[in-house]
C-alpha positions in Angstrom: 116.0 78.2 66.3 112.4 77.8 65.1 111.0 80.8 63.3 108.3 81.8 65.8 105.0 83.3 64.7 105.3 87.1 64.4 103.0 89.6 62.9 104.8 91.3 60.0 103.6 93.6 57.4 103.1 92.3 53.8 106.2 94.0 52.3 108.5 92.6 55.0 107.1 89.2 54.5 107.6 89.3 50.7 111.2 90.2 51.2 111.8 87.2 53.5 110.0 84.5 51.5 111.7 82.3 49.0 110.8 82.5 45.3 108.1 79.8 45.6 106.0 82.1 47.8 105.8 85.4 46.1 102.1 85.8 45.6 102.5 88.5 43.0 104.7 86.4 40.7 102.9 83.1 40.3 105.0 81.8 37.4 108.2 82.0 39.5 107.3 78.7 41.1 107.8 76.9 37.9 110.9 78.9 37.1 112.4 78.1 40.5 111.7 74.4 40.2 113.4 74.3 36.9 116.4 75.9 38.4 116.7 73.2 41.0 118.5 71.0 38.4 120.9 73.6 37.1 124.6 72.9 38.0 125.9 74.6 41.1 129.1 76.6 41.2 132.1 74.9 42.6 132.3 77.3 45.6 128.6 77.2 46.5 128.1 77.3 50.3 131.5 76.3 51.4 132.7 76.3 54.9 136.0 74.4 54.4 136.6 73.4 58.1 133.9 74.9 60.4 135.5 75.5 63.9 138.3 73.1 62.9 135.9 70.2 63.1 135.7 67.3 60.7 132.5 66.0 59.3 130.5 63.2 60.9 128.8 62.4 57.6 129.4 63.2 54.0 127.1 62.4 51.0 128.6 62.2 47.6 126.7 61.8 44.3 125.2 63.2 41.2 121.6 63.2 42.5 121.6 65.5 45.4 118.4 67.5 45.1 118.7 70.5 47.4 115.3 72.2 46.6 117.3 75.5 46.7 117.5 76.2 43.0 120.7 74.2 42.3 122.2 70.8 42.9 125.4 69.9 44.6 128.0 67.1 44.3 128.5 66.6 48.1 127.0 67.5 51.4 128.8 67.5 54.8 127.2 67.2 58.2 128.5 67.9 61.7 126.2 67.0 64.5 122.7 67.9 63.5 123.7 70.6 61.0 124.6 70.9 57.3 128.0 72.5 57.3 129.2 72.3 53.7 127.5 72.0 50.3 129.2 72.1 46.9 131.5 70.1 44.8 132.9 66.8 45.9 136.6 67.8 46.1 136.0 70.8 48.4 133.5 69.1 50.7 135.7 66.0 51.1 138.3 68.3 52.8 136.1 67.8 55.9 136.7 64.0 55.8 138.2 62.5 58.9 139.0 58.9 60.1 135.5 58.6 61.7 133.6 60.3 58.9 130.9 58.2 57.4 131.0 58.6 53.6 127.9 57.7 51.6 128.5 57.2 47.9 125.0 57.6 46.5 125.6 56.3 43.0 122.2 56.2 41.3 120.5 56.9 44.5 119.1 60.4 45.3 119.5 62.6 48.4 116.6 64.9 49.2 115.5 66.9 52.3 113.6 64.8 54.8 109.9 64.7 54.0 107.6 66.7 56.2 104.1 65.4 57.2 101.9 68.4 56.6 98.9 66.8 58.4 98.1 63.6 60.2 97.5 61.9 63.5 100.6 60.3 64.9 98.9 58.8 67.9 96.2 57.2 65.9 98.8 55.6 63.6 100.3 54.2 66.8 97.1 52.9 68.3 95.7 51.6 65.0 98.7 49.3 64.6 97.2 47.3 67.5 93.7 47.1 66.2 91.9 45.1 63.5 92.7 46.4 60.0 89.6 46.3 57.8 91.0 48.3 54.9 90.2 47.6 51.3 93.0 47.1 48.6 95.6 48.3 48.2 96.0 48.9 51.9 94.1 45.8 53.1 92.0 43.0 51.6 88.4 43.7 52.6 86.1 43.6 49.5 82.7 42.8 51.0 80.8 43.0 54.3 81.1 39.2 54.5 84.9 39.7 54.5 84.6 42.0 57.4 82.4 39.6 59.3 84.8 36.8 58.8 87.8 39.0 59.8 86.1 40.0 63.1 85.4 36.3 63.9 89.0 35.4 63.2 90.2 38.3 65.3 88.1 37.1 68.3 89.4 33.5 67.8 93.0 34.4 67.2 93.2 36.7 70.2 91.2 34.4 72.4 88.9 37.3 73.4 86.5 36.5 76.2 82.9 37.5 75.9 82.3 41.1 76.7 85.7 42.2 75.4 85.6 45.1 73.0 86.5 44.4 69.3 87.7 47.6 67.6 88.4 47.7 63.9 89.3 50.5 61.5 89.5 51.3 57.8 86.4 49.8 56.3 85.3 51.7 53.2 81.7 51.5 52.0 82.7 53.0 48.6 84.9 49.9 47.9 82.8 47.2 49.4 80.7 45.0 47.0 77.5 46.2 48.8 78.4 49.9 48.5 77.1 50.5 52.0 78.2 50.6 55.6 78.0 47.4 57.7 75.1 47.9 60.2 74.2 46.4 63.5 72.6 43.4 61.9 75.7 42.6 59.9 78.0 43.0 62.9 75.7 40.8 65.0 76.5 38.0 62.6 80.2 38.4 63.7 79.4 38.3 67.4 76.5 39.1 69.8 78.7 38.4 72.8 81.4 41.1 72.1 80.8 44.9 71.7 82.0 45.8 68.2 83.0 49.2 66.9 84.4 49.8 63.4 85.8 53.1 62.4 85.2 54.2 58.8 88.2 54.9 56.6 87.5 58.6 56.7 87.5 58.6 60.5 84.2 60.5 60.4 81.8 57.6 60.8 81.7 54.4 62.8 79.6 51.2 62.8 78.6 49.2 65.9 76.6 46.0 66.8 73.5 45.7 68.9 75.4 44.8 72.1 77.4 48.0 71.8 74.3 50.1 71.4 72.6 48.4 74.3 75.7 48.6 76.6 76.1 52.4 75.9 72.4 53.1 76.0 72.0 54.3 72.5 68.4 53.8 71.5 65.3 55.3 69.8 65.1 58.0 72.4 68.7 59.1 72.0 68.8 62.5 70.2 71.3 63.3 67.5 74.1 65.4 69.1 75.0 68.8 67.7 77.2 68.3 64.6 76.4 64.6 64.3 73.8 62.0 63.2 72.7 58.7 64.6 71.5 56.8 61.5 68.2 55.1 62.0 66.5 52.0 60.6 64.2 53.0 57.8 60.9 54.6 58.9 61.8 54.2 62.6 63.8 56.0 65.3 65.8 52.8 66.1 69.6 53.3 65.5 70.9 51.1 62.7 74.4 51.1 64.3 76.1 53.7 62.1 77.2 57.0 63.7 78.3 60.1 61.9 80.7 62.8 63.1 80.1 63.8 66.8 77.7 60.9 67.3 80.8 58.7 67.3 81.5 60.0 70.8 78.6 58.0 72.1 80.6 54.8 71.3 83.5 53.4 73.3 87.0 54.6 72.3 90.2 52.8 71.7 91.5 53.8 75.2 89.7 50.8 76.6 92.1 48.6 74.6 95.4 50.3 74.9 96.9 50.9 78.4 99.5 53.5 79.1 102.6 51.2 78.8 101.4 49.8 75.5 100.5 53.2 74.2 104.1 54.5 74.7 105.5 51.3 73.1 103.2 51.8 70.1 104.2 55.4 69.7 107.9 54.6 69.6 107.1 52.0 66.9 105.0 54.5 65.0 108.1 56.8 64.7 109.8 53.9 62.8 106.7 53.6 60.5 107.0 57.3 59.6 110.8 57.2 59.2 110.4 54.2 56.8 108.5 56.5 54.5 111.3 59.2 54.6 109.4 61.4 57.1 111.5 63.5 59.6 108.8 65.8 60.9 105.4 64.4 61.9 102.1 66.0 62.8 100.0 65.0 65.8 96.7 66.7 65.4 93.4 66.8 67.3 94.9 66.2 70.7 94.4 67.4 74.3 96.8 69.6 76.3 97.2 66.9 78.9 98.2 64.4 76.2 100.8 66.8 74.9 102.2 67.4 78.4 102.5 63.6 78.7 104.3 63.5 75.4 106.8 66.1 76.6 107.4 64.2 79.8 108.1 61.0 77.8 110.4 63.0 75.5 112.3 64.4 78.4 113.0 60.9 79.6 113.9 59.6 76.1 113.9 62.2 73.2 112.0 61.2 70.1 114.5 60.8 67.2 112.3 62.9 64.8 110.2 66.0 65.4 106.5 65.9 66.2 104.4 69.0 65.9 101.2 68.9 67.9 97.9 70.8 67.4 95.5 71.1 70.3 91.9 70.2 69.3 89.9 73.4 69.9 86.3 72.2 69.4 85.7 70.8 72.9 87.7 73.4 74.8 86.1 76.1 76.9 87.1 79.7 76.2 89.2 79.7 79.4 91.0 76.5 78.4 91.6 77.8 74.9 93.1 81.0 76.3 95.8 79.0 78.0 97.0 77.3 74.8 100.3 78.8 73.6 102.8 77.6 71.0 106.3 76.4 71.7 109.3 78.3 70.3 111.5 75.2 70.7 111.1 71.5 70.6 111.3 69.5 73.9 112.8 66.2 73.1 111.3 66.4 69.6 107.9 67.7 70.8 106.3 71.1 70.4 102.8 72.7 70.3 102.3 74.3 66.9 98.8 75.7 67.3 95.2 74.8 67.5 93.0 72.7 65.2 89.3 73.1 64.5 87.1 70.6 62.7 84.4 72.4 60.7 82.7 69.6 58.7 83.0 65.9 57.8 84.5 64.0 54.9 83.7 63.8 51.2 84.2 60.0 51.0 81.9 59.7 54.0 79.4 62.1 52.3 79.3 64.3 55.3 81.4 67.3 53.9 79.4 70.5 54.1 78.6 71.8 50.6 77.0 74.9 49.2 75.3 72.8 46.5 73.6 69.4 47.0 75.3 66.2 46.5 74.6 64.3 43.3 74.5 61.2 45.4 74.2 61.5 49.1 74.0 59.0 52.0 71.2 56.4 52.1 67.8 58.0 52.4 69.1 61.5 51.9 66.8 64.1 50.3 67.7 65.6 46.9 68.6 68.8 48.8 71.2 67.1 51.0 74.4 69.1 51.2 76.1 67.9 54.3 76.3 69.9 57.5 78.7 71.7 59.9 80.2 69.7 62.7 81.1 72.8 64.8 79.2 76.0 65.6 80.2 78.7 62.9 80.0 81.6 65.3 82.1 79.9 67.9 84.8 79.2 65.3 84.9 82.8 64.1 85.2 84.2 67.6 87.9 81.8 68.6 90.0 82.3 65.4 90.0 86.0 66.1 91.2 85.6 69.7 93.9 83.0 68.7 95.4 84.9 65.8 95.5 88.1 67.9 97.7 86.1 70.3 99.9 84.8 67.6 98.6 81.2 67.9 98.4 79.5 64.4 95.2 77.7 63.5 94.4 74.7 61.4 90.8 74.2 60.2 89.5 71.0 58.9 87.3 72.0 56.0 86.4 69.6 53.1 83.2 71.0 51.6 83.2 74.4 50.0 80.7 75.8 52.5 83.0 74.8 55.4 85.9 76.3 53.4 83.9 79.5 53.1 83.5 79.5 56.9 87.2 79.0 57.4 88.1 81.8 55.1 85.5 84.2 56.6 86.8 83.5 60.1 90.4 84.5 59.0 89.2 87.5 57.0 87.3 88.8 60.0 90.2 88.2 62.3 92.8 90.1 60.2 90.5 92.9 58.8 91.5 96.5 59.7 95.2 95.8 60.0 98.3 95.1 57.9 98.1 91.4 56.9 99.8 89.4 59.6 102.0 86.4 58.8 99.5 84.0 60.4 99.7 81.1 57.9 96.3 79.7 58.9 95.9 76.3 57.2 92.8 74.8 55.5 93.2 71.1 56.2 92.1 68.9 53.3 90.4 71.8 51.2 89.0 69.1 48.9 86.1 70.9 47.3 87.6 74.4 47.3 86.3 76.7 44.5 88.3 78.9 42.1 86.8 82.1 43.7 87.8 80.8 47.1 91.4 80.3 46.0 91.4 83.9 45.0 90.4 84.9 48.5 93.0 82.5 50.0 95.7 84.2 47.9 94.9 87.6 49.3 94.6 86.5 52.9 97.8 84.6 53.4 96.0 81.2 54.0 97.9 78.0 53.3 95.8 75.2 51.8 97.0 71.7 52.7 95.5 69.3 50.2 94.5 65.7 50.9 96.0 64.8 47.5 95.7 61.1 48.0 92.0 61.4 47.2 92.0 61.2 43.4 93.3 57.6 43.6 91.6 56.4 46.8 88.1 58.0 46.2 88.2 59.8 42.9 85.6 57.4 41.3 83.4 57.7 44.3 83.6 61.5 44.2 82.4 61.6 40.6 79.3 59.9 41.8 78.9 62.1 44.9 79.6 65.5 43.3 79.5 65.1 39.5 82.5 65.6 37.3 82.6 69.4 37.4 83.3 69.4 41.1 85.2 66.2 41.4 87.7 67.2 38.7 88.7 70.2 40.8 89.4 68.3 44.0 92.9 69.1 45.3 93.5 71.8 42.6 97.3 72.0 42.9 97.8 73.6 39.5 95.2 76.3 40.1 96.9 76.9 43.5 100.4 77.2 41.9 99.1 79.5 39.1 97.9 81.9 41.8 101.3 81.8 43.6 99.8 80.3 46.8 102.1 78.3 49.1 100.6 74.9 49.6 101.2 71.4 51.1 99.9 67.9 50.5 99.3 65.2 53.0 98.1 61.6 53.6 96.0 62.3 56.8 97.4 59.1 58.3 96.1 56.7 59.6 93.3 57.2 57.1 95.8 56.1 54.5 99.4 55.1 55.4 102.0 57.9 55.5 103.5 56.8 52.2 105.0 60.0 50.7 106.1 58.4 47.4 102.5 57.3 46.7 101.2 60.7 47.7 103.6 62.3 45.2 102.6 59.9 42.5 98.9 60.6 43.0 99.6 64.4 43.1 101.4 64.2 39.8 99.3 61.6 37.9 95.8 62.0 39.5 94.7 58.5 38.4 91.7 57.0 40.0 91.3 53.3 40.7 89.5 52.8 37.4 92.3 54.6 35.5 90.4 57.8 34.9 92.5 61.0 35.2 90.6 63.1 37.7 91.1 66.7 36.5 94.0 66.4 34.1 94.5 70.2 34.2 95.3 70.0 37.9 98.2 67.7 37.5 101.6 69.0 38.6 105.3 68.2 37.9 107.3 66.0 40.1 109.3 69.0 41.2 106.2 70.9 42.3 104.9 67.9 44.2 108.3 67.6 46.0 108.0 71.2 47.0 104.8 70.5 48.8 106.4 67.9 51.1 109.6 69.8 51.7 109.8 73.6 51.4 106.0 74.1 51.4 105.5 72.0 54.5 108.4 73.7 56.3 106.9 77.1 55.5 103.5 75.9 56.8 105.2 75.1 60.2 107.1 78.4 60.3 110.3 76.3 60.0 111.6 77.3 56.6 114.8 78.6 58.2 115.4 75.1 59.7 114.0 72.5 57.3 112.7 71.8 53.8 115.9 72.1 51.8 119.5 71.1 51.8 121.4 74.3 52.7 124.3 75.1 55.0 123.1 75.9 58.5 119.9 73.9 58.2 119.0 70.8 60.0 120.6 67.6 58.7 117.2 65.9 57.8 117.5 63.8 54.7 115.9 60.9 52.8 117.9 58.7 50.5 115.8 57.3 47.6 116.5 54.3 45.5 116.3 56.4 42.4 116.2 60.0 41.4 112.5 60.8 41.2 113.1 63.3 38.4 114.6 60.6 36.2 111.8 58.0 36.2 108.4 57.9 34.4 106.1 59.8 36.8 103.7 56.8 36.7 106.5 54.8 38.5 107.1 57.3 41.3 105.4 55.2 44.0 107.7 52.2 43.2 110.8 54.1 44.3 111.9 52.7 47.6 113.2 54.6 50.7 116.8 53.5 51.3 117.6 55.4 54.4 116.2 58.3 56.5 118.3 60.7 58.6 117.0 63.1 61.2 119.3 65.5 63.0 122.2 63.9 61.3 121.5 60.4 62.6 120.2 57.5 60.7 116.7 56.7 62.0 115.7 54.1 59.3 117.6 51.8 57.0 116.0 49.6 54.5 117.4 46.0 54.9 116.9 45.3 51.2 119.7 47.7 50.4 123.3 47.5 51.5 
């Protein structure tokens, strides 16, 4: 049963939490992590023959990492539950003729990884679009590469004139020109096809002249609230690049993916996530009608893993928002987990809302440029208050420290005058959070979910944008742990692939593309990084009683790794392969490279 959101007083909450989460004992996180690798007692968590049943599945090995303060030599599963955990001899008493026995050998068994933030549907749809990512995800290194790729896409897919070309993943920070492709560039690819390219951050888009003409975006088109239509220098004529809410003026991917293809792509996207060891996925920024469609699809054919959805609150009326409620149970693998707000843009797109000006802002930006909000602050505060009073969790996308301040202020106003409720409001990304803001987070029960892939993907760019003092404190995991704050890390897929092992490696090593260590004092141990994608993420979802560790009674969600991540050089973490993934006791992915 999912732990539903309930308002409990602080002292009751402290008694319930595991050692990682005691805010008044920060150092216990490290002590608990060290304890993970102590030997377990032979009779730990035994249930010799539950209800007379024999196990469907038993894992045996020396590298079973429970994330519960001790290891085990074997784990038994009946149905979708862990029923026995302890030494090999005792657990094997549940072996029957049909029991699958997995001898791990040098391989490691861990709890299934939990996606703390991302966009499942976008991962699905993007798989059918033109990938314009730079290395190591793709191979675009210049605007000329992008132009050639678009031409090839049109030819290879035999697209008739007038057909929309939609690409994603271009990254101006990694292109040789260090700028966005504009309408003039994209006109070189085609003047007969509308072209829309989504920036890697998801917060900007580029288009060609035909797109602007078709959708009537011209010199008289005003900037929408929370967005910017970039203009040609010294004119009001759009240059083809749209920021934030201005992207809504352009055509969407729905014109390319019909309903039948969409469901096919979503089923395939589950396989993508499972191949990275993920057994719980997030689907954020979605409509209530879309979630209802997901549930109908899941009723027909349940999804093999769990998908937690978050309704996008920004565009909803107050009446619509009042109808959003969370689900206490999954329906075929789908449930509503809360509401998401987007408060600002992205640091890699240089639209994050800062309290101090950028060291290097967008083209033509004044020295005082500090980004901007993408949502009305007063509306956010009023809505957070109403949602938390109804027990509906919120996520708030906030990258810049000014947006983070708004996020925190909204929660503080909502919970003031009462015993601190167990709301677990989440700061999504939290890239430019300040030390003083972490202190406020600690006292308000807020969970930061860090976009910890940033140091590698955009660390060198952030040094230019913000200077070393701010860039070195991006995704400050160590400072968060030292304050005893529960936290998670994420990939924000499809911005980057949902590769958990690479995410762990970046969290631990913090190496940029150039080899610079971005904020060496914010590095964490492998154990602490694992916490963020297992126990920490389960806690964020109010599912710590169900997931996040290997424990009798919990869900049988596991990932089998090629090697024990604790036994390799941390620099090699991202080279460890996923061997097999289990969700609800069933194998949902098996790597063909391993027998």
